[in-house]
C-alpha positions as a Markdown table, in Angstrom:
| # | Residue | x | y | z |
|---|---|---|---|---|
| 1 | Met | 158.2 | 62.4 | -8.9 |
| 2 | Arg | 155.5 | 60.1 | -7.8 |
| 3 | Phe | 153.6 | 63.1 | -6.3 |
| 4 | Arg | 153.7 | 64.8 | -9.7 |
| 5 | Gln | 152.4 | 61.7 | -11.5 |
| 6 | Asn | 149.6 | 61.3 | -9.0 |
| 7 | Leu | 148.7 | 64.9 | -9.4 |
| 8 | Val | 148.5 | 64.5 | -13.2 |
| 9 | Arg | 146.3 | 61.4 | -12.8 |
| 10 | Ala | 143.9 | 63.2 | -10.5 |
| 11 | Arg | 143.7 | 66.3 | -12.6 |
| 12 | Gly | 140.1 | 65.5 | -13.7 |
| 13 | His | 138.9 | 65.2 | -10.1 |
| 14 | Ile | 140.7 | 68.4 | -9.2 |
| 15 | Val | 139.1 | 70.3 | -12.1 |
| 16 | Phe | 135.7 | 69.0 | -11.0 |
| 17 | Ile | 136.2 | 70.0 | -7.4 |
| 18 | Leu | 137.4 | 73.5 | -8.4 |
| 19 | Gly | 134.3 | 73.8 | -10.7 |
| 20 | Val | 131.9 | 72.9 | -7.8 |
| 21 | Ile | 133.7 | 75.4 | -5.5 |
| 22 | Gly | 133.5 | 78.1 | -8.2 |
| 23 | Gly | 129.8 | 77.4 | -8.8 |
| 24 | Leu | 129.0 | 77.7 | -5.0 |
| 25 | Met | 130.9 | 81.0 | -4.9 |
| 26 | Val | 128.9 | 82.4 | -7.8 |
| 27 | Val | 125.6 | 81.3 | -6.3 |
| 28 | Thr | 126.5 | 82.8 | -2.9 |
| 29 | Trp | 127.5 | 86.1 | -4.6 |
| 30 | Leu | 124.2 | 86.2 | -6.5 |
| 31 | Glu | 122.2 | 85.6 | -3.4 |
| 32 | Gln | 123.9 | 88.4 | -1.5 |
| 33 | Ala | 123.8 | 90.8 | -4.5 |
| 34 | Gly | 120.0 | 91.4 | -4.2 |
| 35 | Pro | 118.1 | 93.6 | -1.8 |
| 36 | Ser | 117.6 | 91.9 | 1.6 |
| 37 | Ala | 116.0 | 94.2 | 4.2 |
| 38 | Ala | 113.4 | 96.1 | 2.0 |
| 39 | Gly | 111.1 | 93.1 | 1.8 |
| 40 | Gln | 112.0 | 92.4 | -1.8 |
| 41 | Ala | 112.9 | 89.0 | -3.2 |
| 42 | Pro | 116.6 | 88.4 | -3.7 |
| 43 | Val | 118.0 | 88.6 | -7.2 |
| 44 | Thr | 117.9 | 85.3 | -8.9 |
| 45 | Ala | 120.8 | 84.0 | -11.1 |
| 46 | Leu | 118.7 | 84.4 | -14.3 |
| 47 | Ala | 117.6 | 87.9 | -13.3 |
| 48 | Ala | 121.2 | 88.9 | -12.6 |
| 49 | Ile | 122.4 | 87.6 | -15.9 |
| 50 | Glu | 119.6 | 89.3 | -17.8 |
| 51 | Ala | 120.3 | 92.6 | -16.1 |
| 52 | Thr | 123.8 | 92.7 | -17.4 |
| 53 | Thr | 124.1 | 90.5 | -20.5 |
| 54 | Pro | 121.8 | 90.2 | -23.6 |
| 55 | Leu | 120.2 | 86.8 | -24.0 |
| 56 | Pro | 122.2 | 84.5 | -26.2 |
| 57 | Leu | 119.5 | 84.4 | -28.9 |
| 58 | Thr | 119.2 | 88.2 | -29.1 |
| 59 | Ile | 120.8 | 89.7 | -32.2 |
| 60 | Pro | 121.1 | 93.5 | -31.9 |
| 61 | Gly | 121.1 | 95.7 | -35.0 |
| 62 | Arg | 119.6 | 95.5 | -38.4 |
| 63 | Ser | 119.5 | 92.5 | -40.8 |
| 64 | Ser | 122.3 | 92.6 | -43.3 |
| 65 | Ala | 121.8 | 92.2 | -47.1 |
| 66 | Ala | 123.1 | 88.6 | -46.8 |
| 67 | Asp | 120.6 | 87.9 | -44.0 |
| 68 | Leu | 117.8 | 89.1 | -46.2 |
| 69 | Asp | 119.0 | 87.1 | -49.2 |
| 70 | His | 119.1 | 83.9 | -47.0 |
| 71 | Ala | 115.6 | 84.7 | -45.7 |
| 72 | Ala | 114.3 | 85.1 | -49.3 |
| 73 | Ile | 115.8 | 81.7 | -50.2 |
| 74 | Ala | 114.2 | 80.1 | -47.2 |
| 75 | Trp | 110.8 | 81.6 | -48.0 |
| 76 | Thr | 111.0 | 80.2 | -51.5 |
| 77 | Tyr | 110.4 | 76.8 | -49.9 |
| 78 | Phe | 107.0 | 77.9 | -48.5 |
| 79 | Arg | 106.1 | 79.6 | -51.8 |
| 80 | Thr | 106.5 | 76.4 | -53.7 |
| 81 | Asn | 105.3 | 73.9 | -51.1 |
| 82 | Thr | 102.1 | 75.5 | -49.8 |
| 83 | Asp | 98.8 | 74.0 | -51.0 |
| 84 | Pro | 96.8 | 76.7 | -52.7 |
| 85 | Asp | 93.5 | 75.4 | -51.3 |
| 86 | Thr | 94.3 | 74.5 | -47.7 |
| 87 | Gly | 97.2 | 76.9 | -47.0 |
| 88 | Leu | 99.2 | 74.1 | -45.3 |
| 89 | Ala | 102.8 | 73.4 | -46.3 |
| 90 | Asn | 104.4 | 70.1 | -47.1 |
| 91 | Ser | 106.8 | 68.7 | -44.5 |
| 92 | Val | 109.4 | 68.1 | -47.2 |
| 93 | Asp | 109.7 | 69.3 | -50.7 |
| 94 | Gly | 107.0 | 67.7 | -52.8 |
| 95 | Tyr | 105.6 | 65.5 | -50.0 |
| 96 | Pro | 102.0 | 66.5 | -49.2 |
| 97 | Ser | 102.0 | 65.7 | -45.5 |
| 98 | Thr | 102.4 | 67.8 | -42.4 |
| 99 | Thr | 102.4 | 67.6 | -38.7 |
| 100 | Met | 101.3 | 70.2 | -36.1 |
| 101 | Trp | 104.9 | 70.9 | -35.4 |
| 102 | Glu | 105.5 | 71.8 | -39.0 |
| 103 | Thr | 102.3 | 73.8 | -39.2 |
| 104 | Gly | 103.6 | 75.8 | -36.2 |
| 105 | Ser | 106.8 | 76.4 | -38.1 |
| 106 | Leu | 104.7 | 77.5 | -41.2 |
| 107 | Ile | 102.9 | 80.1 | -39.1 |
| 108 | Val | 106.1 | 81.5 | -37.6 |
| 109 | Ala | 107.6 | 81.6 | -41.2 |
| 110 | Val | 104.6 | 83.6 | -42.4 |
| 111 | Val | 104.9 | 86.2 | -39.6 |
| 112 | Ala | 108.7 | 86.3 | -40.1 |
| 113 | Ala | 108.3 | 86.8 | -43.8 |
| 114 | Glu | 106.0 | 89.7 | -43.2 |
| 115 | Arg | 108.3 | 91.4 | -40.7 |
| 116 | Leu | 111.2 | 91.0 | -43.2 |
| 117 | Ala | 109.1 | 92.5 | -46.0 |
| 118 | Leu | 109.2 | 89.4 | -48.1 |
| 119 | Ile | 105.4 | 89.5 | -48.2 |
| 120 | Asp | 103.0 | 92.3 | -47.4 |
| 121 | Ala | 100.5 | 92.4 | -44.6 |
| 122 | Ala | 97.6 | 91.4 | -46.9 |
| 123 | Glu | 99.4 | 88.3 | -48.1 |
| 124 | Ala | 100.4 | 87.3 | -44.6 |
| 125 | Arg | 96.8 | 87.7 | -43.3 |
| 126 | Ala | 95.5 | 85.7 | -46.3 |
| 127 | Arg | 98.0 | 82.9 | -45.6 |
| 128 | Leu | 97.2 | 82.8 | -41.9 |
| 129 | Thr | 93.5 | 82.9 | -42.5 |
| 130 | Ala | 93.8 | 79.9 | -44.8 |
| 131 | Ile | 95.8 | 78.0 | -42.2 |
| 132 | Leu | 93.2 | 78.7 | -39.5 |
| 133 | Thr | 90.4 | 77.7 | -41.8 |
| 134 | Ser | 92.1 | 74.3 | -42.4 |
| 135 | Leu | 92.8 | 73.8 | -38.7 |
| 136 | Asp | 89.1 | 74.4 | -38.0 |
| 137 | Arg | 88.3 | 71.7 | -40.5 |
| 138 | Leu | 90.7 | 69.0 | -39.3 |
| 139 | Pro | 89.2 | 65.7 | -38.2 |
| 140 | Leu | 90.5 | 65.1 | -34.7 |
| 141 | Phe | 92.0 | 62.1 | -33.1 |
| 142 | Gln | 89.3 | 60.6 | -30.7 |
| 143 | Asp | 87.4 | 63.9 | -31.4 |
| 144 | Ser | 89.8 | 65.5 | -29.0 |
| 145 | Leu | 93.1 | 66.8 | -30.6 |
| 146 | Pro | 94.7 | 67.0 | -34.0 |
| 147 | Asn | 96.3 | 63.8 | -35.3 |
| 148 | Lys | 100.0 | 63.5 | -35.6 |
| 149 | Ala | 99.9 | 63.8 | -39.4 |
| 150 | Tyr | 97.6 | 65.1 | -42.2 |
| 151 | Asp | 97.5 | 65.2 | -45.9 |
| 152 | Thr | 98.0 | 68.9 | -46.9 |
| 153 | Arg | 95.7 | 68.5 | -49.8 |
| 154 | Ser | 92.7 | 66.7 | -48.4 |
| 155 | Leu | 93.2 | 67.4 | -44.6 |
| 156 | Lys | 92.6 | 63.7 | -44.0 |
| 157 | Met | 94.3 | 62.0 | -41.1 |
| 158 | Val | 97.2 | 59.9 | -42.5 |
| 159 | Asp | 99.9 | 57.7 | -41.2 |
| 160 | Tyr | 103.6 | 58.4 | -41.7 |
| 161 | Ala | 103.5 | 57.0 | -45.2 |
| 162 | Asn | 100.7 | 59.6 | -46.0 |
| 163 | Arg | 98.1 | 56.9 | -46.3 |
| 164 | Pro | 94.6 | 57.8 | -45.0 |
| 165 | Thr | 93.8 | 56.2 | -41.6 |
| 166 | Gln | 90.4 | 56.2 | -40.0 |
| 167 | Gln | 91.7 | 55.7 | -36.5 |
| 168 | Gly | 94.7 | 58.0 | -36.7 |
| 169 | Leu | 98.2 | 57.9 | -35.1 |
| 170 | Gly | 97.5 | 59.7 | -31.9 |
| 171 | Trp | 98.5 | 63.2 | -30.9 |
| 172 | Ser | 101.8 | 64.7 | -29.9 |
| 173 | Ala | 101.8 | 67.1 | -26.9 |
| 174 | Leu | 105.1 | 68.6 | -28.0 |
| 175 | Asp | 103.8 | 69.3 | -31.5 |
| 176 | Met | 100.6 | 70.9 | -30.0 |
| 177 | Ala | 102.7 | 73.0 | -27.7 |
| 178 | Arg | 104.7 | 74.3 | -30.6 |
| 179 | Leu | 101.5 | 75.0 | -32.6 |
| 180 | Met | 99.8 | 76.9 | -29.8 |
| 181 | Ser | 103.0 | 79.0 | -29.3 |
| 182 | Ala | 103.0 | 79.8 | -33.0 |
| 183 | Leu | 99.3 | 80.8 | -32.9 |
| 184 | Ala | 100.1 | 83.2 | -30.0 |
| 185 | Ile | 102.7 | 84.8 | -32.2 |
| 186 | Ala | 100.2 | 85.1 | -35.0 |
| 187 | Arg | 97.6 | 86.7 | -32.7 |
| 188 | Gly | 100.2 | 89.2 | -31.6 |
| 189 | Ala | 101.1 | 90.1 | -35.2 |
| 190 | His | 97.5 | 90.2 | -36.3 |
| 191 | Pro | 95.1 | 90.8 | -33.3 |
| 192 | Asp | 92.1 | 90.9 | -35.7 |
| 193 | Leu | 92.7 | 87.1 | -36.2 |
| 194 | Ala | 92.0 | 86.4 | -32.5 |
| 195 | Pro | 88.4 | 85.3 | -33.1 |
| 196 | Ala | 89.5 | 82.9 | -36.0 |
| 197 | Ile | 92.2 | 81.5 | -33.8 |
| 198 | Ala | 89.7 | 80.9 | -31.0 |
| 199 | Ala | 87.2 | 79.3 | -33.4 |
| 200 | Ala | 89.9 | 76.9 | -34.8 |
| 201 | Thr | 91.0 | 75.7 | -31.4 |
| 202 | Asp | 88.0 | 76.0 | -29.1 |
| 203 | Gly | 87.0 | 72.4 | -29.8 |
| 204 | Trp | 90.4 | 71.0 | -28.9 |
| 205 | Arg | 90.7 | 69.1 | -25.6 |
| 206 | Leu | 94.0 | 70.5 | -24.6 |
| 207 | Asp | 93.4 | 69.4 | -21.0 |
| 208 | Arg | 93.9 | 65.8 | -22.2 |
| 209 | Met | 97.6 | 66.5 | -22.8 |
| 210 | Val | 98.3 | 67.4 | -19.2 |
| 211 | Arg | 98.3 | 65.2 | -16.1 |
| 212 | Asp | 100.0 | 65.8 | -12.8 |
| 213 | Gly | 102.0 | 68.7 | -14.3 |
| 214 | Gln | 103.4 | 66.7 | -17.2 |
| 215 | Leu | 102.6 | 66.5 | -20.9 |
| 216 | Tyr | 101.2 | 63.3 | -22.4 |
| 217 | Gly | 100.7 | 62.3 | -26.0 |
| 218 | Thr | 99.2 | 59.2 | -27.4 |
| 219 | Ser | 100.2 | 56.5 | -29.9 |
| 220 | Val | 98.4 | 53.7 | -31.6 |
| 221 | Val | 100.1 | 50.4 | -31.2 |
| 222 | Asp | 98.5 | 47.3 | -32.8 |
| 223 | Gly | 95.2 | 49.2 | -32.7 |
| 224 | Glu | 95.5 | 50.1 | -29.0 |
| 225 | Val | 95.8 | 53.7 | -27.9 |
| 226 | Arg | 98.6 | 54.2 | -25.4 |
| 227 | Glu | 99.7 | 57.3 | -23.5 |
| 228 | Asn | 103.3 | 58.5 | -23.6 |
| 229 | Gln | 104.8 | 61.1 | -21.3 |
| 230 | Glu | 106.5 | 63.6 | -23.5 |
| 231 | Gly | 109.0 | 66.4 | -23.0 |
| 232 | Arg | 111.8 | 64.5 | -21.2 |
| 233 | Leu | 114.8 | 62.5 | -22.1 |
| 234 | Ala | 113.0 | 59.3 | -21.2 |
| 235 | Met | 109.4 | 58.3 | -22.2 |
| 236 | Asn | 107.1 | 56.6 | -19.7 |
| 237 | Asn | 104.6 | 54.4 | -21.4 |
| 238 | Thr | 101.4 | 54.0 | -19.4 |
| 239 | Pro | 98.3 | 51.9 | -20.1 |
| 240 | Pro | 95.5 | 53.6 | -22.0 |
| 241 | Arg | 92.7 | 55.3 | -20.1 |
| 242 | Arg | 89.5 | 53.4 | -19.7 |
């Protein structure tokens, strides 16, 4: 009876040990599954999975009528919240402020709307061109990278209350990474926009975001610019560069 009680109490440890053993068996099997003597690299776990199973985010087949209805509803937000002069979209309904993260989302939304036939190619190109023109006009934080927030109407650097700020808030490396990824998507959809994309970003000091293989952003605290390591669960604050 006592043995059974102890077994019940230890069930969590037993499950953990069995999980470790099972994981080791899978890794061993994957390492042995690839070619070995032909001078080729062994099959990695990811390659083995991709060879047999669609990626989780892959949705095969055509969009349903319900999917297209939902997409049309989502696109309504951008129709009603995009500034007609700058082409930038509000971060929330009726609030004329945006970040580079949200501008990246806007670019992806335009490309997606074109692919779903919610807008035609001419409208998509016009919207993307307006966005690129505005990106080219943005005042940069420390003349290096886009600020964390801008007024979608005036393109001025603003704080999180959408009040103009001369110094700015700093830059976010994660926001910039999302924006650059979105611009790559836009370039793939409209290759003719490649020169405009290059013109809008050529003056950006992207090298300032990277140090020792890690991403760094900046924040302004009590008037002092501080660097923040980004992209991990913890954030390592370091003194500002001199």
